[in-house]
N, C-alpha and C positions, 0 to 999 in steps of 0.2 A: 602688362599693357603700358603703353605710353600714349599720351595725348597727341603727340605729333611725332611722326617718323619721316625724317628726310632721307632721300635716297640719291646716291650719286658718287662722284669722285672728288676726294680731297688730295691736294697736292702740296709739295714743298714749294714755298714762294721765295725766290732770290730776288732781293730788292737792292739796287745800287745804293751804297751808304759810303760816301767819300770815295776812297780808292778801292774800297772792297765791296762785299755784299752782305747784307743782313738777311738772316733766315727766318721765315715764319711758315705758316701753313694756312691754306684757303681753299676754296672750291665753292662754286655758287650755292649749291644746297647745303653745304656744310656752314657757309656763311649765314644762310637763312636759320639754320638750327641754332647757331650761337646767339644771334640777335634775339631769336624767339625766347630762348631759355632765359636770357638775362631779364626779360620783362615779365616773367612768370614768377609767382611766389615759391617759396622753398619746396612746396609739395608738387609743384609743376614738374612735368615729365617730358623730355624731348630726346629722342634717339636718333641715331645715325645708322644707316645700313650702306655698308661699302665694303670693299676689299682693299688690303694693303699688303705690304711685305713684312719681312722680319729684319729689315735693315735698319740702321741708326736713325734715319729720317723718319721711317714709319713709327719707330718707337717715340720719336719726338712728337709726332702728330698726336699719339695716344695720350701723351702727357698733357698736351694742350686741350684735348677733348675732355679729359677728366677734370682739368682746371676749371673749364667752362660748364661743368656738371651736365655734359652730355651722356646719355646712356649709350655705352659702346659695346653692349652685348650682342649687337648684330653685325659688328665689324669682323670679318673673317681675315686671317692672316696666311699668306702663301710664302713658303720658303724660297721658292724659285722665281719670284717676281719682286718688283720694288714699288714703292710709292711713286707717282708721277712727279715731275719737276717742271716749273717755269720760271722764267726771269721776266721782270716787268720794269718798265721805266715810264715816266710820265713827262709830257711837254709842259709848256708855260701855261696852258689852259687847263691842265689836269687830265688831259686825254692820254690814254695808255697805249703802248705797244708791247707785244708779248713775244717770247720765244719758248717753245715747248720741247720737253723730252718726256714723252708719255707712251711710246710704242710698246714698252714692257710694263706698263702699269697694271697692277694687280686688279684694279677696278674693271678693266676690260673683260675680266672673267665673271662679272656679276651675272647672276641667274642662269648660269650653266649648271649650277648645283641646286636641286629642289629646296635645299635649306634656306636659300635666299629668298625663294618665293614664299616659303612658309613664314619667314620672318614678317612678312607684309601683314600677317594676320593679327599682329599684336598692337595695332594703332588706331585711334579714332580718326585722325586725319593722316593721309598719306601725302607727301610733297616730293615732287620731282620736276625735273626740267627737261628741255629737248637735249641738253648736253648728256643727261643720264641715258636717254634713248640712243643718242648718237654714238657713244663710246662702246655699246655691248653689240654682240654678234647679232645678226638678224633673228636667228631662231630664238635667242634669248629674249630679244625685243618683243617677239610675238608672244612668247610665254608670259612675259611681264604683263602685257596689255590684257591678255585673257584672264589672268589672276586678278588684276585690277577691276576688271568688268564684274568678275564674280563677287569681289569684296564689296564693290559699290552696291551691287545688288542685295548684299547682306547688311548694309547700313553704313559702311565706311564712307568718308568723304575723300575726294581726291582734289588736291591743289596742284596747279601746273603753271609753269612759266616757260614760254617757248625758248627764250634764251638762244636765238638761232646763231650758230657759229658755222659759216659754210665750209671752213677747212675739215670739219669732223664728218661731213656727209660725202658720199661719193658723187652726188649732184643734187641739185635744187629739187628736182622732181621727187626723188626718194624723201628728201626732207619734208616736202609739202605733204606727201602721202602719210608719213608716220605722225608728223605733228598734227595734221588734220584729224587722224583717228584719234589722237590723244585728246585734242579739244573736245571731241564729242563724248569722251568719258569723264570730262572735268566738272566738278561742283564749284570750285573756287578758283576762278580764272585770274591770273596776275601777269598778263602779258605786257610787254612794252611796245609801244606804238612803232618805234623805229624798226624793231625786228620783225613784227608783223607785216609792216609795209615793204620791207626788203624781200621777205620770202613770198608773200601772197600777192603783191603788187597793188595793194589797196591804195586808192587816191589819196585818202586823208584819214584822220582819226575817226571820223563819223563812219567811214566805209568799213574800218577795222571792227567797230562796235556792232555794226549791222550784221557782219558775216559771222562774228562769234555768237551773237544772240540767235542767229538762224541755226547754229550748230548746237544750241542748248545751253550756252554759257550765260547765266542770268545773275550770277553773284561773283564779286570780285572787283578788281579795279584795273583800269587801263592806265599804265604809267606813261606819262607824256612830258618826262624831263622837268625843266624848270617851270612849265605851266602847271605842273601838279597832276594828281590822278583824276580820272574820270570814272564813276561807278559803272559797272556792267549792267546793273538793273535798270538804267535809264532815268534814274532820279536826279536831273540836273538842276532842278529849279531852286533849291535852297542850299547849295553847296557853300561851305566857307571859302575864304581866300586861302591859297596855298603860296605863302611867299617864297621866292627863290632862296637858294642858299646864300648866305652872307659872304662865303668865300669858297673857292673851288681849288683844292690842292690835288686831289686824286679821285677820279669817279669810279675806281674799283669797287665793287659791292654796293654800288648805289641801289640797284634793283633788288639785290639779295637782301640788303638790310631792310628795305621797305617791306619785302615779302615777310621777313621774320617778325617785325613789328606789327604788321597787318594781322598775321595769324595769331600772334600773342593776344591782340585785342579780342579777336573772335573767340579764343578759347576762354578769355575772362568775361565773355557775355556782353561786350561792348558792341554798339551798332556800327553800321557800315561807314558812316561819316567819321566816327572816332577812330576806327581802324585805319581809315585813309590818312587822318591827321597824324596818328602815331607813325604810320609808315613814312609819311612825307617828312616829318621832323627828324626821325631816326636817319634817314637817307641824307638829309641835309647836313646833319652833324658828321656822318661818316666821310662825305666827300670833302669835308674841311680839314681832313687828317690823311697822312699818307699810309696806305696799306689797306687790306680788305678787312681785318678784324682789328678795331681800335677801341681804346678806352673812351667811354662816352659819359657825359654828365647825366644825372637822373632825368628821366622823361617826365616833363611837367604836364599835369593835367589840363 
């Protein structure tokens, strides 16, 4: 068993470095796993469920995952497919632009094998995103949601971040359907306001909160960028201040690192406000450095 099992696709990241490119590895739910594991004690346990290839980049990813003390026992390897690849560059404000090579990514085969579904049963909290939903086949997606519903009924908790990426879906209606179904299965909601407004057409952050609460999401945080998070449970009266990041170099993994720190706080028995503080501080540090997975100073209480 692990305390947290994150589910999705990790990719090789190519980042311009002078006249060449530096290689690293990232992926929304993998980033969350890493930042969560870093904040847990030595006996904490965070796993990752995915599929990769047997190519050199896939092996490099496993090396990183082991170094970050991620349980990799649920990562399958396929000889005829590779790990996905993306390149990223940032502008002067830290905003990113991406190019992807993921058509043959092994992670797109997730949940076709019943073993992937069985692996879900070994965690207290299961964490996924809409990217996880988007990359798998429709029949695999249906099987995943069916198993998540059963596990939730048996006591597991589901954490979800919509992380809407239009290019991964055939159309917006399909995305709204599946993401809406997923929100109704969610115990710990970790949406970003801009993603939710883009997909569901909510007029403002308050409308996002109203819709999600109507769907049963009463725990978690709505990420509102520099303004800081808002709790899903409606306790707005005594929130602390969430200062903006002192500098922005690269916004990659801002939401992912928030999710990881927030979940670490919950696993350690902290309250919702402390979890949001941990998340906001971690994200503020991450976006001040280039790359998705970066070295951070110790989190101060």
